C-alpha positions as CSV (number, residue, x, y, z in Angstrom):
1,X,-0.2,-0.2,0.1
2,X,1.5,3.5,-1.0
3,X,0.6,6.6,0.8
4,X,1.8,10.4,-0.1
5,X,4.3,11.9,2.0
6,X,2.6,12.3,5.0
7,X,3.6,10.1,8.3
8,X,1.3,7.2,9.1
9,X,1.0,4.6,11.2
10,X,1.3,1.2,9.5
11,X,-2.0,-0.8,9.0
12,X,-2.0,-4.1,10.5
13,X,-3.9,-6.3,8.5
14,X,-5.7,-9.1,10.6
15,X,-4.7,-11.1,8.6
16,X,3.5,-34.4,7.2
17,X,1.9,-36.0,4.8
18,X,4.5,-38.0,2.6
19,X,4.3,-39.4,-0.8
20,X,4.1,-37.8,-4.2
21,X,1.9,-35.2,-5.1
22,X,0.4,-34.9,-8.7
23,X,2.4,-32.7,-11.1
24,X,1.4,-31.4,-14.2
25,X,2.3,-28.2,-16.5
26,X,0.1,-25.1,-15.1
27,X,-2.4,-25.0,-18.1
28,X,-3.8,-21.7,-16.8
29,X,-1.1,-19.7,-18.4
30,X,-0.6,-18.9,-21.8
31,X,1.6,-20.4,-24.6
32,X,4.5,-19.7,-22.6
33,X,4.2,-21.7,-19.4
34,X,6.8,-24.2,-20.6
35,X,9.0,-22.9,-18.2
36,X,5.9,-23.3,-15.1
37,X,5.1,-26.2,-13.4
38,X,2.1,-27.0,-11.0
39,X,2.5,-29.4,-8.3
40,X,-0.9,-30.2,-6.5
41,X,-0.5,-31.0,-2.8
42,X,-4.4,-31.5,-2.0
43,X,-5.4,-30.5,1.0
44,X,-4.2,-28.9,4.2
45,X,-6.3,-29.7,7.4
46,X,-6.6,-27.3,10.2
47,X,-7.8,-28.7,13.7
48,X,-6.0,-25.6,15.5
49,X,-4.1,-22.6,14.1
50,X,-1.6,-24.7,12.4
51,X,-1.7,-27.4,9.8
52,X,-0.6,-31.0,9.4
53,X,2.9,-31.1,7.7
54,X,2.7,-31.3,3.7
55,X,5.9,-32.5,1.5
56,X,6.8,-31.7,-2.3
57,X,9.5,-32.5,-4.5
58,X,11.3,-29.7,-6.4
59,X,13.0,-31.4,-9.6
60,X,16.3,-30.5,-11.1
61,X,16.6,-26.9,-12.8
62,X,13.6,-25.2,-10.9
63,X,14.8,-21.5,-10.3
64,X,12.2,-20.5,-8.2
65,X,8.9,-21.6,-6.6
66,X,5.4,-20.1,-5.2
67,X,3.5,-22.1,-2.3
68,X,-0.4,-20.9,-3.3
69,X,-2.7,-21.5,-0.5
70,X,-6.8,-21.8,-1.8
71,X,-8.7,-21.7,1.5
72,X,-12.0,-20.7,3.4
73,X,-13.4,-17.5,3.2
74,X,-12.8,-15.3,6.3
75,X,-9.5,-17.4,7.0
76,X,-6.3,-15.6,6.7
77,X,-3.2,-18.0,6.0
78,X,0.6,-17.6,6.0
79,X,3.1,-20.0,5.5
80,X,4.6,-20.9,9.1
81,X,7.5,-23.3,7.9
82,X,9.3,-24.2,4.8
83,X,12.5,-26.8,5.3
84,X,14.6,-27.4,2.3
85,X,15.7,-30.9,1.5
86,X,19.3,-30.1,3.0
87,X,17.5,-29.3,6.3
88,X,17.5,-25.5,6.2
89,X,14.6,-23.7,7.9
90,X,14.0,-21.0,4.9
91,X,11.0,-19.9,7.1
92,X,11.5,-20.2,11.0
93,X,8.4,-21.8,12.6
94,X,8.9,-20.3,15.8
95,X,9.3,-16.6,14.2
96,X,7.9,-16.7,10.4
97,X,8.3,-13.1,10.0
98,X,12.1,-13.0,10.4
99,X,13.5,-16.2,8.2
100,X,15.5,-16.4,5.4
101,X,12.8,-16.2,3.2
102,X,9.9,-14.4,5.5
103,X,6.5,-15.1,5.7
104,X,3.7,-12.8,6.0
105,X,-0.2,-13.1,6.6
106,X,-2.3,-12.6,3.8
107,X,-3.6,-9.0,2.8
108,X,-7.2,-10.2,2.7
109,X,-8.9,-13.5,3.7
110,X,-9.4,-16.8,1.5
111,X,-5.6,-17.5,0.8
112,X,-2.0,-16.2,0.5
113,X,0.9,-16.9,-1.7
114,X,4.4,-17.4,-0.7
115,X,7.3,-16.6,-3.2
116,X,11.0,-18.3,-3.0
117,X,13.2,-16.2,-3.2
118,X,12.1,-13.2,-1.8
119,X,15.1,-11.6,-0.9
120,X,18.6,-11.3,-2.0
121,X,20.1,-13.7,0.3
122,X,22.7,-16.3,-1.4
123,X,21.6,-19.2,0.6
124,X,17.8,-19.0,-0.5
125,X,17.7,-21.0,-3.5
126,X,15.3,-23.4,-4.8
127,X,17.9,-26.5,-4.5
128,X,16.3,-30.1,-6.0
129,X,14.8,-32.6,-3.8
130,X,11.8,-32.8,-1.0
131,X,10.6,-29.6,0.8
132,X,8.4,-29.7,3.7
133,X,5.6,-27.1,4.7
134,X,3.5,-26.2,7.3
135,X,0.5,-23.3,7.3
136,X,-1.0,-21.1,10.1
137,X,-4.7,-20.1,9.7
138,X,-6.9,-17.8,11.8
139,X,-10.1,-16.1,11.5
140,X,-10.6,-12.5,11.6
141,X,-12.6,-12.9,15.0
142,X,-9.8,-15.0,16.5
143,X,-11.3,-18.6,16.5
144,X,-9.4,-21.6,14.6
145,X,-12.8,-23.3,13.4
146,X,-11.5,-27.2,11.8
147,X,-11.4,-26.8,8.1
148,X,-9.2,-27.8,4.9
149,X,-7.4,-25.7,2.7
150,X,-6.1,-26.7,-1.0
151,X,-2.4,-26.3,-1.7
152,X,-0.2,-26.0,-4.7
153,X,3.5,-25.2,-5.8
154,X,3.7,-23.5,-9.0
155,X,7.6,-24.0,-10.1
156,X,9.4,-21.6,-12.4
157,X,12.5,-22.9,-14.6
158,X,13.9,-20.0,-16.3
159,X,17.5,-18.5,-15.8
160,X,16.7,-15.4,-18.3
161,X,18.1,-12.2,-17.1
162,X,14.9,-10.3,-18.6
163,X,11.3,-11.0,-18.9
164,X,7.9,-9.8,-19.9
165,X,4.3,-8.9,-17.6
166,X,0.9,-8.5,-19.1
167,X,-1.5,-6.1,-17.6
168,X,-5.0,-6.2,-17.8
169,X,-6.8,-2.7,-17.3
170,X,-10.4,-2.2,-15.8
171,X,-11.8,1.1,-15.4
172,X,-14.6,2.4,-13.4
173,X,-15.7,5.4,-15.0
174,X,-14.4,7.8,-12.7
175,X,-13.6,11.2,-14.0
176,X,-15.2,10.1,-17.3
177,X,-12.3,7.6,-18.1
178,X,-13.7,4.2,-19.4
179,X,-12.3,1.5,-21.8
180,X,-13.4,3.2,-24.9
181,X,-11.6,6.7,-24.0
182,X,-8.5,5.4,-22.2
183,X,-6.0,5.2,-25.3
184,X,-7.2,9.0,-25.6
185,X,-6.8,9.9,-21.7
186,X,-3.2,11.9,-22.0
187,X,-2.7,11.3,-18.0
188,X,-3.8,7.5,-18.1
189,X,-1.3,7.1,-20.9
190,X,1.1,9.1,-19.2
191,X,1.1,6.9,-16.3
192,X,1.1,3.7,-18.6
193,X,4.4,5.1,-20.0
194,X,6.0,5.8,-16.6
195,X,5.2,1.8,-15.6
196,X,6.9,0.7,-18.5
197,X,10.2,2.8,-18.0
198,X,10.3,1.9,-14.5
199,X,10.3,-1.8,-15.1
200,X,12.3,-1.3,-18.5
201,X,15.0,-0.6,-16.1
202,X,15.2,-3.8,-14.1
203,X,14.9,-5.9,-17.7
204,X,11.0,-6.2,-17.7
205,X,8.9,-5.4,-20.7
206,X,5.6,-4.3,-19.9
207,X,2.7,-5.1,-22.0
208,X,-0.8,-3.2,-21.4
209,X,-3.6,-5.4,-22.9
210,X,-6.6,-3.4,-24.4
211,X,-8.7,-2.4,-21.7
212,X,-10.7,-5.4,-20.1
213,X,-14.0,-3.8,-18.8
214,X,-16.0,-1.1,-16.9
215,X,-17.3,-3.3,-14.1
216,X,-15.2,-1.9,-11.2
217,X,-16.8,0.3,-8.5
218,X,-16.1,4.1,-8.2
219,X,-15.2,3.8,-4.5
220,X,-13.7,0.8,-2.0
221,X,-14.4,1.5,1.3
222,X,-13.0,-2.2,3.1
223,X,-10.9,-5.3,2.7
224,X,-13.7,-7.2,1.9
225,X,-14.8,-5.0,-0.7
226,X,-11.4,-4.9,-2.0
227,X,-11.5,-8.6,-2.1
228,X,-15.0,-8.3,-4.3
229,X,-13.5,-6.3,-6.4
230,X,-10.6,-8.5,-7.0
231,X,-13.2,-11.1,-7.6
232,X,-14.3,-9.1,-10.6
233,X,-11.3,-10.1,-12.5
234,X,-11.3,-12.8,-15.8
235,X,-8.1,-12.6,-17.3
236,X,-5.8,-15.2,-15.8
237,X,-2.4,-14.6,-17.5
238,X,-1.6,-11.3,-15.9
239,X,-2.4,-8.8,-13.2
240,X,-5.6,-7.4,-13.4
241,X,-6.1,-3.7,-12.3
242,X,-8.5,-1.6,-11.4
243,X,-8.8,1.9,-11.8
244,X,-11.2,3.6,-9.3
245,X,-11.9,7.0,-8.1
246,X,-10.8,6.6,-4.4
247,X,-10.6,4.7,-1.3
248,X,-12.7,5.7,1.7
249,X,-14.4,4.1,4.8
250,X,-11.6,1.6,6.8
251,X,-9.1,2.0,4.0
252,X,-7.6,5.4,4.7
253,X,-8.2,7.9,2.0
254,X,-4.6,8.7,1.6
255,X,-4.0,5.2,0.1
256,X,-3.2,5.6,-3.2
257,X,-3.5,1.9,-4.4
258,X,-3.5,-1.4,-2.7
259,X,-1.7,-5.2,-4.0
260,X,-4.6,-7.9,-3.0
261,X,-1.7,-10.0,-1.9
262,X,2.2,-9.8,-1.4
263,X,2.7,-11.8,-3.3
264,X,-0.6,-11.8,-5.4
265,X,-1.8,-15.4,-6.4
266,X,-0.8,-15.8,-10.2
267,X,-2.6,-17.5,-12.9
268,X,-6.1,-17.6,-11.2
269,X,-9.0,-15.1,-11.9
270,X,-11.9,-14.3,-9.9
271,X,-10.2,-14.5,-6.8
272,X,-9.7,-12.4,-3.8
273,X,-6.2,-12.3,-3.8
274,X,-5.9,-11.4,-7.8
275,X,-5.8,-7.9,-8.5
276,X,-4.1,-4.7,-8.2
277,X,-6.4,-1.2,-7.2
278,X,-5.1,2.3,-7.7
279,X,-6.9,5.6,-7.0
280,X,-7.2,8.2,-9.5
281,X,-8.7,10.7,-7.1
282,X,-6.6,13.2,-5.5
283,X,-8.1,16.1,-3.0
284,X,-9.2,15.7,0.7
285,X,-13.4,15.9,-0.2
286,X,-15.3,16.3,-3.1
287,X,-15.0,16.9,-5.5
288,X,-11.6,15.1,-6.4
289,X,-9.7,16.3,-9.4
290,X,-7.8,13.4,-11.3
291,X,-4.2,12.6,-10.6
292,X,-1.5,13.8,-12.9
293,X,0.1,10.8,-14.8
294,X,3.2,10.8,-12.8
295,X,1.5,9.8,-9.6
296,X,-0.9,7.4,-10.9
297,X,2.1,5.8,-12.8
298,X,4.2,5.7,-9.8
299,X,1.4,4.2,-7.6
300,X,0.8,1.6,-10.3
301,X,4.2,0.2,-10.5
302,X,4.7,0.4,-6.7
303,X,1.6,-1.9,-6.2
304,X,2.8,-4.2,-9.2
305,X,6.0,-4.2,-7.2
306,X,3.9,-5.7,-4.3
307,X,1.8,-7.9,-6.1
308,X,5.0,-9.5,-7.4
309,X,6.6,-10.0,-4.0
310,X,8.3,-6.7,-3.3
311,X,7.9,-4.9,0.2
312,X,8.5,-1.7,1.2
313,X,11.7,-0.9,2.0
314,X,11.2,0.2,5.6
315,X,7.4,0.1,7.0
316,X,5.6,3.0,8.3
317,X,6.4,1.8,11.9
318,X,10.1,2.9,11.2
319,X,11.1,-1.0,12.2
320,X,10.3,-3.6,10.0
321,X,12.9,-3.5,7.0
322,X,12.5,-5.6,3.6
323,X,14.9,-8.8,3.4
324,X,16.6,-7.1,0.5
325,X,20.0,-6.1,1.2
326,X,20.7,-3.4,-1.2
327,X,17.7,-1.0,-0.9
328,X,18.3,1.0,1.4
329,X,15.8,1.9,3.9
330,X,15.7,5.3,3.7
331,X,16.2,5.7,0.1
332,X,13.3,7.5,-1.0
333,X,14.7,7.1,-4.8
334,X,13.5,3.1,-4.1
335,X,10.3,2.6,-6.0
336,X,9.4,0.7,-2.9
337,X,9.7,3.5,-0.3
338,X,6.7,3.5,1.9
339,X,5.5,7.5,0.7
340,X,5.9,8.6,-2.5
341,X,8.9,7.4,-3.9
342,X,11.1,7.3,-6.9
343,X,11.6,4.6,-9.6
344,X,14.6,2.8,-8.8
345,X,14.7,-1.0,-8.4
346,X,17.7,-2.5,-6.9
347,X,19.5,-5.6,-8.4
348,X,18.0,-7.5,-5.2
349,X,14.7,-6.5,-6.0
350,X,15.3,-7.4,-9.8
351,X,15.9,-10.7,-8.5
352,X,12.9,-11.1,-6.5
353,X,10.7,-10.0,-9.4
354,X,12.6,-12.1,-12.2
355,X,11.5,-15.1,-9.8
356,X,7.8,-14.5,-10.1
357,X,5.6,-17.0,-12.2
358,X,3.8,-13.9,-14.1
359,X,7.7,-12.8,-15.4
360,X,7.6,-15.0,-18.2
361,X,10.7,-15.2,-20.7
362,X,10.8,-12.0,-23.3
363,X,10.4,-12.9,-27.1
């Protein structure tokens, strides 16, 4: 989540089975999915807050992978432990938030994704062999009702030093901007040019697909509403982006954009964790003004960074730094600075971006 240059407190979002799981090519990706492979782990069973153990085999040649949990409505999740074939605890079950490959709770209830690697630590690699995981779950009311969640692992085998990312744009009609008119809206086009430029510096080509629809609301007032908005997304082979007029209600009006996951769930449309939402409105009370393209572009690029697995260089609480060594917690020129920052993407951040399965090999 990105805020303008005013200090804000961090928002706290209250949120072993052995054998050979089925493995298959991920058919939800497009024709470039030869680098992707889906491993279905079946169900994780929760009788309390932590699941039973699950295991999976990573083959030779895999460069990164993502654990994806599709859970119960109203339940929040995180990967609580992740042990490599050689016994390295990449996620410490005693403190998942301060591990080699840090874990965090899902932003929105219903599921979570966890990317490895999500830092530039050279010890964090997708080594071949049998991995084991456990998953935490809790309800917003603090209870732990018994339930099951579906778990899968999406692997990526690609050592390319460049890639491409596809965006699908959805408009709400805010400020009269709709799918039919977006191509002639100067500020919108300027914002997309900025996004392309920022990611091009990290050797990632951004492809903007023709605007998808005009079915999003003008205002989003809650995290539940954000999840409902994400469910409207129908395209699965990229990131769905919703442009709205403003945030409100329990979401601070200062918010400029929100990613529905950190990282978001890839190649899955119609879920609560499948989109990025950006506010086009600027001002403290109606009538709002349309933001300049520079602001929209930086907000969008920042939230795309979150969706692809990048954290803030330093959270607004002033204590939680990201797990990447070369970003600089106080560097306002970095794309992931908490408040409105710059357009820099560090080498460590680039490693995380290229590890995401949504970044496919460049043509």
